[in-house]
NUVO-727922 format. One record per residue (C-alpha): x, y, z. Coordinates in steps of 0.5 Angstrom, whole numbers, padded with zeros to 4 digits, always signed. Each point is the difference from the previous one (the first is absolute). Layout:
N
XYZ/...
END
This chain:
419
+0041-0030+0049/+0002+0006+0003/-0006+0004+0005/-0002+0005-0005/-0001-0005-0005/-0004-0004+0005/-0004+0005+0002/-0002+0002-0007/-0002-0006-0002/-0005-0001+0006/-0002+0007-0002/-0001-0002-0007/-0004-0006+0003/-0005+0005+0004/-0001+0004-0006/-0002-0006-0004/-0005-0002+0005/-0003+0006+0000/-0002+0000-0007/-0003-0007+0001/-0004+0002+0006/-0003+0006-0003/+0000-0002-0007/-0002-0007+0000/-0001-0001-0008/+0007+0002-0001/+0003-0007+0004/+0002-0004-0006/+0004+0006-0003/+0003+0002+0007/+0002-0008+0001/+0003+0000-0007/+0004+0006+0001/+0006-0001+0004/+0004+0005+0004/+0007+0001+0000/+0005+0004+0003/+0005+0004-0005/+0005+0004+0004/+0003+0006-0002/-0006+0002-0005/-0003+0005+0003/-0007-0001-0002/-0005-0005-0001/-0001-0004-0007/-0004-0006-0003/+0002-0004-0006/-0007-0004+0000/+0004-0005+0003/+0001+0003+0007/-0001+0006+0005/+0007+0003+0001/+0002+0004+0005/+0006+0004+0003/+0000-0003+0007/+0003+0007+0003/-0005+0004-0004/-0006-0004+0002/+0002+0000+0007/+0001+0007+0000/-0007+0002-0004/-0003-0006+0005/+0002+0004+0006/-0003+0006-0002/-0006-0001-0005/-0002-0008+0001/-0006+0002-0004/+0004+0003-0006/+0005-0006+0000/-0006-0005-0001/-0003+0004-0005/+0006+0000-0004/+0000-0008+0000/-0007+0000-0002/+0001+0005-0006/+0006-0004-0003/-0005-0006+0001/-0005+0004-0004/+0005+0001-0006/+0000-0008+0000/-0007-0002+0000/-0002+0006-0005/+0006-0002-0004/+0003+0006+0000/+0007-0004-0002/-0002-0001-0007/+0001+0006-0005/-0001+0000-0007/+0006+0001-0005/+0001+0008-0001/-0003+0003+0006/+0003+0005+0004/+0002-0003+0006/+0001+0006+0005/-0007+0001-0002/-0003-0007+0001/+0003+0000+0006/-0003+0006+0003/-0006-0002-0003/+0000-0007+0004/+0002+0004+0006/-0006+0004+0000/-0005-0006-0001/+0003-0004+0005/-0001+0006+0005/-0007+0002-0002/-0002-0007+0001/+0003+0000+0007/-0004+0007+0001/-0006-0003-0002/+0000-0006+0005/+0000+0005+0006/+0004-0005+0005/+0003+0003+0006/+0005-0004+0000/+0003+0002-0007/-0002+0007+0002/+0005+0005-0003/+0002+0007+0002/+0001+0003-0007/-0006+0004-0003/-0001-0004-0006/-0008+0002-0001/+0001+0006-0004/+0005-0003-0005/-0005-0006-0001/-0006+0004-0001/+0004+0004-0005/+0003-0006-0003/-0007-0004+0000/-0004+0005-0004/+0006+0002-0005/+0002-0008-0001/-0007-0002-0001/+0002-0005+0006/+0005-0002+0004/+0003-0007-0003/+0007+0000-0002/-0002+0000-0008/-0004+0006+0001/+0005+0004+0004/+0005-0002-0005/-0004+0003-0006/-0001+0006+0003/+0007+0001+0003/+0002-0001-0007/-0004+0006-0003/+0005+0005+0003/-0005+0004+0003/+0003-0001+0007/+0005+0006+0002/+0007-0002+0003/-0001+0002+0007/-0007-0004+0001/+0004-0006-0004/+0005+0000+0005/-0005+0002+0006/-0003-0006-0002/+0005-0005-0001/+0003+0002+0008/-0007-0001+0002/-0002-0007-0002/+0007-0003+0000/+0001-0006+0005/+0004-0005-0004/+0006-0001-0005/-0002-0003-0006/+0007-0001-0002/-0001-0007+0000/-0007-0001-0004/+0005+0000-0007/+0004-0006+0002/+0001-0006-0004/+0000-0007+0001/-0005-0005+0003/-0004+0002+0005/-0002-0004+0006/-0008+0003+0000/-0001-0001-0008/-0006+0006-0002/-0004-0006-0001/+0000-0001+0007/-0001+0007+0002/-0006+0000-0005/-0003-0005+0003/+0001+0003+0007/-0003+0006-0003/-0006-0003-0003/-0001-0004+0007/+0000+0007+0003/-0005+0003-0004/-0005-0005+0001/+0001+0001+0008/+0000+0007+0000/-0008+0000-0003/-0003-0002+0006/+0006+0004+0005/-0001+0006-0004/-0007+0000+0001/+0000-0002+0007/+0005+0006+0002/-0002+0005-0005/+0006+0001-0005/+0000+0003-0006/+0002-0001-0007/+0007+0001+0000/+0003-0007+0003/-0005-0003-0006/+0002+0005-0005/+0007-0002+0001/-0001-0008+0001/-0004+0001-0007/+0006+0004-0003/+0005-0005+0002/-0003-0006-0002/-0001+0003-0007/+0004-0003-0005/+0006+0004-0001/+0001+0001-0007/+0004+0005-0005/-0006+0002-0005/+0006+0002-0005/+0003-0007+0001/-0007-0003-0002/-0001+0004-0006/+0007-0002-0003/-0002-0007+0000/-0004+0002-0006/+0006+0004-0003/+0005-0004-0005/+0007+0001-0002/+0000+0004-0006/+0005+0003-0005/-0001+0007-0002/+0004+0005-0005/+0004+0005+0005/+0007+0000+0003/+0001-0005+0005/+0004+0004+0006/+0001-0007+0004/+0003-0003-0006/+0005+0006-0001/+0008+0000+0003/+0002+0007+0000/+0007-0002+0002/+0001-0004-0007/-0004+0005-0004/+0005+0006+0002/+0007-0004-0001/-0002-0002-0006/-0001+0007-0002/+0006+0002+0004/+0004-0005-0004/-0003+0000-0007/-0003+0008-0001/-0007-0003-0002/+0000-0007+0001/-0003-0002+0007/+0001-0007+0002/-0007-0001+0002/-0007+0004-0002/-0006+0000+0004/-0005-0005-0003/-0006+0003-0004/-0005-0004+0004/-0002-0002+0007/-0004-0005+0004/-0006+0003+0004/-0006-0003+0004/-0006+0002-0004/-0007-0001+0000/-0003-0004-0006/-0005-0004+0003/-0005-0001+0006/-0007+0000+0002/-0003+0005+0005/-0007-0003+0003/-0005+0005+0003/-0005-0003+0005/-0006+0005-0002/-0005-0004+0005/-0004+0005+0005/+0005+0000+0006/+0006+0002-0005/-0003+0006-0003/+0002+0007+0001/+0006+0004-0001/+0005-0005+0002/-0001-0005-0005/+0001+0005-0005/+0006+0003+0003/+0003-0008+0000/+0002+0000-0007/+0004+0007+0000/+0003-0002+0007/+0003-0007-0003/+0003+0005-0006/+0003+0005+0004/+0003-0005+0005/+0005-0002-0006/+0002+0007+0001/+0001+0003-0008/-0002-0001-0007/+0006-0003-0002/-0002-0007+0003/-0005-0001-0006/+0002-0004-0006/-0001+0004-0007/-0005-0007-0001/-0004-0001+0006/-0006-0003+0002/-0003+0000+0006/-0008-0002+0001/-0004+0004+0005/-0006-0004+0002/-0007+0002+0003/-0003-0006+0004/-0005-0002+0005/-0004-0006-0002/+0003+0000-0007/+0005+0004-0004/-0004+0007-0001/+0006+0003-0005/+0007-0001-0002/+0004+0006-0002/+0007-0001-0003/+0005+0005+0001/+0006+0000-0005/+0004+0006+0003/+0000+0005+0005/-0003+0005-0004/-0006-0005-0001/+0000+0000+0008/-0001+0006+0001/-0006+0001-0004/-0003-0006+0003/+0001+0002+0007/-0003+0007-0002/-0006-0002-0002/-0001-0006+0004/-0007-0003+0003/-0002-0006+0004/-0004-0006-0003/-0003-0005+0003/-0002+0000+0008/-0002-0007+0000/+0001-0006+0004/+0007-0003+0000/+0003-0005-0003/+0008-0001-0002/-0001-0006-0005/-0003+0004-0006/+0007+0005+0000/+0005-0006+0000/-0005-0004-0006/+0000+0007-0004/+0007+0000+0001/+0001-0007-0002/-0004+0001-0006/+0005+0006-0002/+0005-0004+0001/-0002-0006-0005/-0002+0006-0005/+0007+0002+0000/-0001+0006+0003/+0006+0000+0005/+0008-0003-0002/+0002+0000+0007/-0005+0002+0005/+0004+0002+0006/-0006+0000+0005/-0007+0003+0003/-0001+0005+0006/-0007-0001+0002/-0003+0006+0005/-0006-0003+0004/-0003+0000+0007/+0001-0008+0000/-0006-0002+0000/-0002-0004-0006/+0002-0007-0002/+0007-0001-0002/+0002-0005-0006/+0003-0007+0002/+0005+0000-0005/+0007+0003+0000/+0000+0004-0007/+0006+0000-0004/+0002+0007+0003/+0001+0004+0006/-0006+0003+0004/+0000+0005+0005/-0007+0001+0004/+0001+0008+0003/-0005+0001+0006/-0002+0007+0002/+0001-0002+0007/+0001-0007+0004/-0007-0004+0002/+0001-0006+0004/-0008-0002-0002/+0002+0000-0008/+0002-0007-0003/+0007-0001+0000/+0004+0001-0007/+0003-0006-0004/+0006-0003+0003/+0003+0002-0007/-0001+0007+0000/+0002+0006+0003/-0003+0004+0005/+0001+0008+0001/-0004+0004+0004/+0000+0008-0002/-0001+0005+0005/-0006+0005-0001/+0005+0006+0000/+0004-0003-0006/-0006+0000-0004/
END
């Protein structure tokens, strides 16, 4: 080991100790994340297995601004414990990366520990972003940036202001030494420990909010809804099955006889049969419950997903099933949403819905029921037996005090802004 690499390793060790001394609740995370030299990279980086540094870059920064070097390591550690490396399919990588950087820096700023002070003035930007995004978690920031309301000048200024490390290794493939399940276990332990520690130190909510956001099940709600769709042949040209080269060659050789013609049908994924159950107990009342149905269908993107013959039962229920509206077309969905009113408002028991659906199946109401989405606060009696279709329990927020969902179901936590 040459002198530069050896000295950089000592600096990395001092930085890790600085974090351990000042933030004892991060001990499991610090000890899990190895430090490793990556010469000639010119940056810091993490792949959720280790914190990597260019020895020369680290020594230069540590010599001039040791607090900035320590903050950079803590910044990467925040990415790990907040599960920032997990990104839903189809998300904008640049926007997500910057959202994660802002969230990490917001937490460090709120911790307000001298050992990690920065010379960068982040307060005005963070105050503005918190107001506009409704919070400083990566998910909220991403949705705000995705709206496109930010000028190019502001975007580039924020990108430079909050940058600390490269995210290039986040998308690496292959097995990781530290699994996402292990990071989740570490994050849950941290969340438990900071309850007492934050009260002692007077910390704000940004750290807890980011931990909660990171511990939510990462889901693609479109993919969840697609579980309830089926492949169906529809009338219409299929571009996927059409070979333009063969078609053109035939026309060249024979004048008016193509070697292949496009198929007059195509295979699509369509909505045919599923159930939406709305918990209308007192704790789930309000505009957000009303909007859940609209949001569920909006996520599918367009009306072309509706089959010509569809059957979607929308149930309102508390301790029993209070109404059952059957939607057979996109037009009927529009009419239903326009005149929607809540019914129920009693206590919550999930069993009557499943019993009611079982009755519908027995009566032949469904040919091939794909699944059921149950929007609820989670405080109710879950059925013991797994039904013969997939079930999603959708929550407005994650609540550690609510009973756990059955192992055979899918849990999805929605952000308030999504509704």
